[in-house]
C-alpha positions in Angstrom: -188.6 131.1 38.0 -191.7 133.3 38.0 -194.1 130.7 36.5 -194.3 129.1 40.0 -195.3 132.3 41.8 -199.1 132.3 40.9 -201.3 129.4 42.2 -203.8 129.0 39.4 -206.2 127.2 41.6 -206.7 130.3 43.7 -209.1 133.0 42.2 -207.4 136.0 40.7 -209.3 138.3 42.9 -208.0 136.5 46.0 -204.4 136.9 44.5 -205.1 140.6 44.2 -206.3 140.9 47.8 -203.3 139.1 48.9 -201.0 141.4 46.9 -202.3 144.5 48.8 -202.6 142.9 52.2 -200.0 144.3 54.7 -198.1 141.4 56.2 -195.4 140.4 58.7 -192.9 137.8 57.7 -191.3 135.8 60.6 -189.4 133.0 59.0 -187.1 134.2 56.1 -183.4 133.7 55.6 -181.1 136.4 54.7 -178.9 134.6 52.0 -181.9 132.5 51.1 -183.8 135.5 50.1 -181.3 136.6 47.4 -183.2 137.1 44.2 -181.9 135.3 41.0 -180.7 138.8 39.8 -178.8 139.3 43.1 -177.4 135.8 43.1 -176.3 136.1 39.5 -174.6 139.6 40.3 -172.7 138.1 43.2 -171.6 135.1 41.2 -170.3 137.3 38.5 -168.3 139.2 41.2 -166.9 136.0 42.3 -166.2 133.8 39.2 -164.6 131.0 41.1 -167.9 129.9 42.3 -170.0 127.1 40.6 -173.1 129.1 41.0 -174.6 130.2 37.6 -174.2 133.8 36.6 -177.3 133.5 34.3 -180.5 134.3 36.3 -182.5 131.8 34.1 -180.1 128.9 34.8 -180.6 129.4 38.5 -184.1 127.7 38.2 -182.5 124.4 37.4 -179.8 125.0 40.0 -182.4 125.6 42.7 -184.2 122.2 42.0 -183.5 120.1 45.0 -183.4 116.3 45.3 -183.7 116.3 49.1 -182.9 118.4 52.1 -179.1 117.5 52.2 -178.9 118.7 48.4 -180.8 121.9 49.4 -178.2 122.6 52.1 -175.3 121.8 49.6 -176.8 124.3 47.2 -177.6 127.0 49.9 -174.0 126.9 51.2 -172.7 127.5 47.6 -174.7 130.7 47.6 -173.5 131.6 51.2 -170.1 131.4 49.9 -170.9 134.2 47.4 -171.0 136.7 50.5 -167.4 137.6 50.8 -167.3 141.3 51.5 -169.3 144.0 53.5 -170.3 145.3 50.2 -171.9 142.0 49.2 -173.7 141.9 52.6 -175.0 145.5 52.3 -176.4 144.8 48.6 -178.0 141.5 49.7 -179.7 142.9 52.6 -181.0 146.0 50.9 -182.4 144.1 48.1 -184.0 141.6 50.2 -185.9 144.4 51.8 -186.8 145.8 48.5 -188.4 142.4 47.6 -190.3 142.3 50.9 -191.7 145.9 50.5 -193.0 145.0 47.0 -195.1 142.3 48.8 -196.5 144.8 51.2 -194.4 143.3 54.1 -194.4 145.9 56.7 -192.2 144.0 59.2 -189.8 141.0 58.8 -187.7 139.2 61.2 -184.8 138.2 58.9 -182.7 135.1 60.0 -179.1 135.9 59.6 -176.3 133.3 60.1 -173.2 135.7 61.0 -170.9 132.8 61.6 -171.0 131.8 57.9 -169.6 135.3 57.0 -167.1 135.9 59.8 -165.5 132.5 59.3 -165.0 133.4 55.6 -163.0 136.5 56.7 -165.5 139.3 56.8 -164.7 141.7 59.6 -167.4 141.2 62.3 -167.9 145.0 62.9 -168.0 145.6 59.1 -170.7 142.8 58.9 -172.9 144.4 61.7 -172.5 147.9 60.0 -173.5 146.5 56.6 -176.8 145.0 57.8 -177.6 147.9 60.0 -177.0 150.4 57.2 -179.2 148.4 54.9 -181.9 148.1 57.6 -182.0 151.8 58.3 -182.1 152.7 54.6 -184.8 150.2 53.9 -187.0 151.4 56.5 -186.5 155.1 55.4 -187.0 154.4 51.7 -189.5 151.5 51.7 -191.2 151.7 55.1 -190.3 148.0 55.8 -189.2 147.5 59.3 -186.4 144.7 59.5 -185.3 142.9 62.7 -182.6 140.3 63.1 -182.5 136.7 64.3 -179.0 135.4 64.5 -179.0 131.7 64.1 -176.5 128.8 64.7 -175.7 126.7 61.7 -176.2 123.4 63.6 -174.1 121.4 61.3 -171.0 123.5 62.2 -171.3 122.5 65.9 -170.1 124.1 69.1 -167.6 126.4 67.4 -170.4 128.0 65.4 -172.7 128.0 68.5 -170.0 129.7 70.7 -169.2 132.4 68.1 -173.0 133.1 67.3 -173.7 133.5 70.9 -170.7 135.8 71.4 -171.9 138.0 68.5 -175.5 138.0 69.7 -174.6 138.9 73.4 -171.5 141.2 73.2 -172.9 144.7 73.6 -169.8 146.0 71.8 -170.7 144.0 68.6 -174.4 143.0 68.6 -176.5 145.2 66.3 -179.3 147.4 67.3 -181.9 145.4 65.3 -181.1 142.0 66.8 -184.2 140.6 68.7 -184.0 136.8 68.6 -181.7 133.7 68.5 -182.2 130.6 66.4 -180.9 127.3 65.1 -180.9 126.3 61.6 -179.3 123.7 59.4 -179.8 119.9 59.2 -181.6 118.3 62.1 -180.7 114.8 61.6 -177.6 114.0 63.7 -177.8 117.5 65.3 -179.5 117.1 68.6 -181.2 120.2 70.0 -180.2 119.8 73.7 -176.4 120.3 72.9 -177.3 124.1 72.3 -179.0 124.8 75.5 -176.0 126.7 77.1 -175.9 129.1 74.0 -179.6 129.6 74.1 -179.4 130.3 77.9 -176.9 133.0 77.3 -178.9 134.5 74.6 -182.2 134.6 76.6 -180.3 136.0 79.6 -179.2 138.8 77.2 -182.8 139.6 76.4 -183.2 137.7 73.0 -186.0 135.5 72.0 -185.8 131.9 71.3 -186.8 130.8 67.8 -185.2 127.4 66.9 -185.9 125.2 63.8 -187.3 122.0 64.9 -189.4 119.0 63.5 -188.7 119.9 59.9 -186.9 116.8 58.9 -187.1 114.9 62.2 -189.9 113.8 64.5 -192.0 115.6 67.0 -189.3 114.6 69.7 -187.1 117.4 68.2 -189.8 120.0 68.7 -190.2 118.8 72.5 -186.5 119.2 72.8 -186.6 122.8 71.3 -189.4 123.6 73.8 -187.8 121.9 76.8 -184.1 122.6 76.5 -184.1 125.8 74.3 -187.1 127.3 75.7 -188.6 128.1 72.3 -191.1 130.9 72.0 -191.9 130.1 68.3 -190.9 126.8 66.3 -189.4 127.2 62.9 -191.3 124.7 60.7 -192.4 122.1 63.3 -193.9 120.0 60.4 -193.8 116.6 62.3 -195.6 118.2 65.3 -198.9 116.9 63.5 -197.8 113.4 64.5 -198.2 114.1 68.2 -201.6 115.2 69.5 -200.1 116.0 72.9 -197.5 118.3 71.3 -200.2 120.0 69.3 -202.3 120.6 72.4 -199.3 122.0 74.3 -198.5 124.4 71.4 -202.1 125.6 71.2 -202.6 126.0 75.1 -199.3 127.9 75.3 -199.8 129.9 72.2 -196.5 128.9 70.7 -196.7 129.6 67.1 -195.5 127.5 64.2 -193.6 129.3 61.4 -195.1 127.3 58.5 -193.5 127.4 55.1 -195.5 125.2 52.8 -193.7 125.4 49.5 -190.3 125.1 51.2 -191.5 121.9 52.8 -192.3 120.4 49.3 -189.1 121.6 47.7 -186.8 120.1 50.3 -188.9 116.8 50.5 -189.8 117.3 54.1 -193.5 116.9 52.9 -194.2 114.6 49.9 -196.9 116.7 48.4 -198.7 120.1 49.0 -202.0 118.3 49.6 -200.4 116.3 52.4 -199.1 119.4 54.2 -200.0 119.5 57.9 -201.1 122.9 58.1 -204.7 121.7 58.1 -203.9 119.5 61.3 -202.3 122.4 63.0 -205.3 124.9 62.4 -207.9 122.2 63.3 -205.8 121.7 66.8 -205.9 125.5 67.3 -202.3 126.0 66.9 -201.2 129.6 66.2 -200.1 129.4 62.5 -197.9 131.9 60.7 -197.3 131.4 57.0 -193.8 132.3 55.7 -191.6 131.9 52.6 -188.2 130.7 54.1 -185.8 130.8 51.2 -188.2 132.2 48.6 -186.1 132.6 45.3 -184.6 129.2 45.9 -188.1 127.7 46.1 -189.6 129.6 43.3 -192.0 131.3 45.6 -192.6 134.5 47.6 -194.8 135.5 50.6 -197.7 136.4 48.5 -197.7 132.9 46.9 -197.4 131.1 50.3 -200.7 133.1 51.4 -202.3 131.8 48.2 -201.2 128.2 49.0 -202.6 128.7 52.6 -205.8 130.0 51.3 -206.4 126.9 49.2 -205.3 124.4 51.8 -207.3 126.2 54.6 -210.2 127.1 52.5 -209.7 130.8 53.4 -211.6 133.9 52.0 -210.5 137.4 52.3 -211.4 137.5 56.0 -209.6 134.3 56.6 -206.5 135.6 54.9 -206.6 138.9 57.0 -206.9 136.7 60.2 -203.9 134.9 59.0 -201.9 138.2 58.5 -203.1 139.3 62.0 -201.7 136.0 63.4 -198.2 136.8 62.1 -198.4 140.2 63.6 -199.5 138.8 66.9 -196.8 136.2 67.0 -193.9 138.6 66.0 -191.6 140.4 68.5 -192.6 143.8 67.3 -193.5 146.4 70.0 -197.1 146.9 70.8 -197.4 150.2 68.9 -195.9 148.6 65.9 -198.3 145.6 66.1 -201.2 148.0 66.4 -200.2 150.0 63.4 -199.9 146.9 61.1 -203.0 145.4 62.4 -205.0 148.6 61.7 -203.5 148.5 58.2 -204.7 145.0 57.8 -208.3 145.9 59.0 -208.4 148.9 56.6 -207.3 147.0 53.6 -209.9 144.3 54.4 -212.8 146.7 55.1 -211.8 148.7 51.8 -211.8 145.5 49.8 -215.1 144.0 51.1 -216.9 147.4 50.9 -220.1 147.3 48.9 
């Protein structure tokens, strides 16, 4: 799968700049970040699964015909997470991969309902992710925070359980900062989730639902109006509505853009047709992210290279892109200042005569 990780159309020195650039990752999924090595190890632990135990075979397994097929494959990997030990291993190894890419801060989207409904004790689940979070920060220097998201296809039961886990002070983990909504959009209208987002927001969490990935701009409007979204996951179809783009730009509501993901799931037909250019031209705050990187044969460094080509960015432009992610994050002001200073220092050193 590694042959897809380097965009040959981007100069090697720009790839080198990206590789050392401190970054923040705002749209990356917990299970979807499991590397082929970890997926194969988990599959070997649970031999009743249909997921391949050979890391090389996963390249074909992670080739998707459409978004529905992606969800089917994704859920088969979710089914490999069956014990607190599985949860801890996955979380720690995801942090290791992020640190390798100079990711200083990541907001990792976690779907606790997928694990608790499979029998993992909720307190054991929270302990596992928190133990991995603290170990990763101590050992790698990467700060992790959690977004608990509702798997939309599972309906009100999942929404109620996710909201409970996110708002009950006896259960919710220390690293939790936001509340989201993922899964298929078609046939899963956003307004039905308003009561659950209201509860989460009242409990101090930020609202970051997926919207407009495989449906039209009206889904983004629904996320803004009913779910009080502070950022939008994907928002791909927003490019079709000039008024929506103007609203996003005026209110500085960032789009969490995931270019390779959108091609892999067929949300966008071809990379050259990706609307990231329209977003940037309209003045929308754009962040670049990897979504489910091993499943899509990518990582965050590659997504920055893709963005560099689509937006014609040089080193300064890429540094601005990294700063935008930090600015749009929910990190505290001191943390934002620290990472921004690292971005500035890396860029100045690289461009020094």
